[in-house]
C-alpha positions as CSV (number, residue, x, y, z in Angstrom):
1,M,-0.2,-0.1,-0.1
2,F,2.9,2.6,0.9
3,L,4.8,0.8,-2.1
4,D,1.9,2.5,-4.3
5,V,1.0,5.5,-3.5
6,F,4.4,6.6,-3.9
7,L,4.7,4.9,-6.9
8,K,1.3,7.0,-7.9
9,G,2.9,10.3,-6.9
10,F,6.0,9.2,-8.9
11,I,3.9,8.9,-11.8
12,V,1.5,11.6,-11.6
13,T,4.5,14.2,-11.0
14,I,6.9,13.5,-13.7
15,S,3.4,13.0,-16.7
16,L,3.1,16.9,-16.0
17,I,6.3,18.8,-15.3
18,V,8.3,17.1,-18.0
19,A,6.0,19.1,-20.6
20,I,7.8,21.6,-22.2
21,G,6.7,25.0,-20.5
22,A,8.8,28.5,-20.1
23,Q,10.9,26.9,-16.8
24,N,12.0,23.4,-18.4
25,A,13.1,25.7,-21.8
26,Y,14.7,28.0,-19.2
27,I,16.5,25.2,-17.1
28,L,17.6,23.0,-20.5
29,K,19.0,26.8,-21.6
30,L,21.1,26.9,-18.9
31,G,22.1,23.6,-19.0
32,L,24.0,24.1,-22.4
33,L,25.3,27.2,-21.3
34,K,26.3,25.8,-17.7
35,Q,25.2,28.9,-15.7
36,H,23.9,28.5,-12.5
37,V,22.8,25.0,-13.2
38,G,22.7,23.7,-9.0
39,K,21.0,27.0,-7.7
40,A,19.5,26.7,-11.0
41,V,18.4,23.3,-10.3
42,L,17.8,23.4,-6.2
43,F,14.9,26.5,-6.5
44,C,12.9,24.5,-8.7
45,I,12.7,21.4,-6.9
46,L,12.2,24.1,-2.9
47,S,9.5,25.5,-4.9
48,D,8.0,22.4,-6.1
49,I,8.4,21.2,-2.7
50,L,6.9,24.6,-1.2
51,L,4.1,24.3,-3.6
52,I,3.5,20.3,-3.7
53,S,3.0,20.1,-0.2
54,S,0.2,23.0,-0.2
55,G,-0.9,21.4,-2.9
56,V,-1.7,18.1,-1.0
57,L,-2.1,20.0,2.5
58,G,-5.7,21.6,1.1
59,L,-4.4,25.7,-0.5
60,G,-5.6,24.8,-3.5
61,F,-9.1,25.3,-3.1
62,F,-8.1,28.5,-1.7
63,I,-6.7,28.6,-4.9
64,K,-9.2,27.6,-7.3
65,D,-11.7,29.5,-5.7
66,N,-10.3,33.1,-6.1
67,Q,-11.0,34.2,-9.7
68,I,-9.3,37.6,-9.2
69,L,-6.1,35.7,-7.6
70,I,-6.0,33.8,-11.0
71,N,-6.9,36.8,-13.4
72,S,-4.1,39.2,-12.3
73,I,-1.7,36.0,-12.7
74,A,-2.2,35.3,-16.3
75,I,-2.3,38.9,-17.2
76,F,0.9,39.2,-16.2
77,G,2.0,35.9,-17.0
78,I,0.5,36.7,-20.4
79,I,2.7,39.6,-21.2
80,F,5.9,38.7,-20.0
81,L,5.7,34.9,-22.3
82,C,5.0,37.3,-25.0
83,Y,8.0,39.3,-24.0
84,Y,10.2,36.9,-23.7
85,S,9.1,35.0,-26.8
86,F,10.3,38.2,-28.5
87,L,13.7,37.9,-26.9
88,S,13.5,34.1,-27.9
89,F,13.2,35.1,-31.5
90,K,15.3,38.1,-31.4
91,S,18.6,35.8,-30.1
92,A,17.8,33.8,-33.4
93,L,18.0,35.7,-35.6
94,K,21.1,37.9,-34.0
95,N,22.9,34.2,-33.1
96,E,23.0,35.7,-29.5
97,S,23.4,32.3,-28.6
98,L,25.8,30.3,-30.7
99,K,28.8,29.8,-28.1
100,I,29.0,27.3,-25.4
101,D,32.4,27.6,-23.8
102,D,34.3,29.3,-20.9
103,E,34.5,32.7,-22.5
104,V,30.8,32.7,-22.5
105,K,29.3,36.1,-20.5
106,T,27.6,34.2,-17.5
107,N,24.7,35.9,-16.7
108,P,24.3,37.0,-13.0
109,L,23.2,34.8,-10.6
110,K,20.6,37.6,-9.3
111,Q,18.7,37.6,-13.4
112,V,18.7,34.0,-13.5
113,L,16.4,34.2,-10.3
114,T,15.0,36.5,-11.1
115,L,14.1,34.8,-14.5
116,L,13.1,31.7,-12.8
117,F,10.9,33.3,-10.0
118,I,8.7,34.5,-12.6
119,F,8.7,31.9,-14.9
120,T,7.6,29.8,-11.4
121,Y,5.2,31.7,-9.1
122,L,3.5,34.3,-11.9
123,N,2.8,31.6,-13.5
124,P,-0.6,29.9,-13.9
125,H,0.2,26.7,-15.1
126,T,2.5,26.3,-11.9
127,Y,0.1,26.0,-9.9
128,L,-2.7,23.9,-11.8
129,D,0.2,21.3,-11.9
130,T,1.6,21.4,-9.1
131,I,-1.1,22.8,-6.1
132,L,-4.6,21.8,-7.6
133,L,-4.1,18.9,-9.7
134,I,-0.5,17.2,-7.8
135,G,-2.2,18.5,-4.8
136,G,-6.4,17.8,-5.1
137,I,-5.1,14.2,-6.4
138,G,-2.8,13.9,-3.3
139,A,-4.6,15.6,-0.9
140,N,-7.8,13.3,-1.4
141,I,-5.5,10.3,0.0
142,E,-5.9,9.0,3.3
143,D,-4.2,10.6,5.7
144,N,-1.4,8.8,7.3
145,L,-0.2,7.9,3.5
146,K,-0.2,11.5,1.9
147,L,3.4,11.6,2.9
148,Y,4.3,9.2,1.1
149,F,2.9,10.3,-1.6
150,L,4.4,14.0,-1.4
151,L,8.0,11.9,-0.9
152,G,6.8,10.3,-4.2
153,S,6.5,13.4,-5.7
154,L,9.1,15.3,-4.5
155,L,11.6,12.5,-5.7
156,A,10.1,12.5,-9.5
157,S,10.3,16.5,-9.3
158,S,14.1,16.3,-7.8
159,F,15.1,13.6,-10.1
160,W,13.5,16.1,-12.8
161,F,15.0,19.0,-13.2
162,S,18.7,17.4,-11.5
163,T,18.4,15.1,-14.9
164,L,17.4,18.8,-16.9
165,G,19.8,21.1,-15.8
166,F,22.9,18.8,-15.6
167,G,21.7,16.1,-18.6
168,A,21.9,18.9,-20.8
169,R,25.4,19.1,-21.1
170,F,25.5,15.8,-23.1
171,L,23.9,17.4,-25.5
172,I,27.0,20.1,-25.9
173,P,28.7,18.6,-29.0
174,L,24.9,19.4,-30.9
175,F,24.6,22.9,-29.5
176,K,28.5,23.4,-31.0
177,K,26.3,24.2,-34.4
178,P,25.0,27.6,-34.5
179,I,21.7,26.1,-36.9
180,T,20.8,23.4,-33.4
181,W,20.3,27.4,-31.6
182,K,18.5,28.9,-33.7
183,I,16.2,26.0,-33.6
184,L,15.7,25.9,-30.1
185,D,16.1,29.7,-29.6
186,I,12.7,29.4,-31.9
187,S,11.0,26.6,-30.2
188,I,11.1,28.0,-27.0
189,G,9.9,31.5,-28.8
190,L,6.6,29.1,-29.8
191,F,5.9,27.4,-27.3
192,M,6.1,31.0,-25.0
193,L,3.6,32.2,-27.4
194,F,1.8,29.7,-27.1
195,I,1.6,28.9,-23.5
196,A,0.1,32.5,-23.9
197,Y,-2.5,31.8,-25.8
198,S,-3.6,29.1,-22.8
199,L,-3.5,31.2,-20.1
200,I,-6.2,33.5,-21.4
201,D,-8.8,30.5,-21.6
202,I,-7.9,31.0,-17.5
203,I,-9.9,34.9,-17.5
204,K,-12.8,35.2,-16.0
């Protein structure tokens, strides 16, 4: 029984967070550029610990009923995602992300964490996935088994972000080619626009 609940938490969480989104795309890019990867991965894991735990403990019900809060986050998210999409397309056109070596200018840690904060906490999909969906499922599990569901979920999050951030370096030979960076930047831009468009349905 304990193992079943643990695996349920792992499978539910991994199936939701592997989808390409703003946060995952940015972690991948940091991994490729080898910039603040450990700190970025830790930020995402700690954020999931906070959000998923809050959902399992019942916070999802509050956010679900607060449409004004959801609308505010969605509107800000749409504006920011469209802006970041523009920057990605601009980067693809100007070849701003073509080098992966020790001479690449490293972005300040403050800038990296600020972007991660926006991608994480100002993205309504984050709350839908972690608090409402994962947390909602966990909240309906018997109290004496919730901890095992939570542990499975948090293990899935830790595994995914660590693999994405530190595993990206194995793709570096592929990204030595300028065309690959162009494809990544354009893909990220398109994903950002798609996510921004999907947020329109949340606004009521």
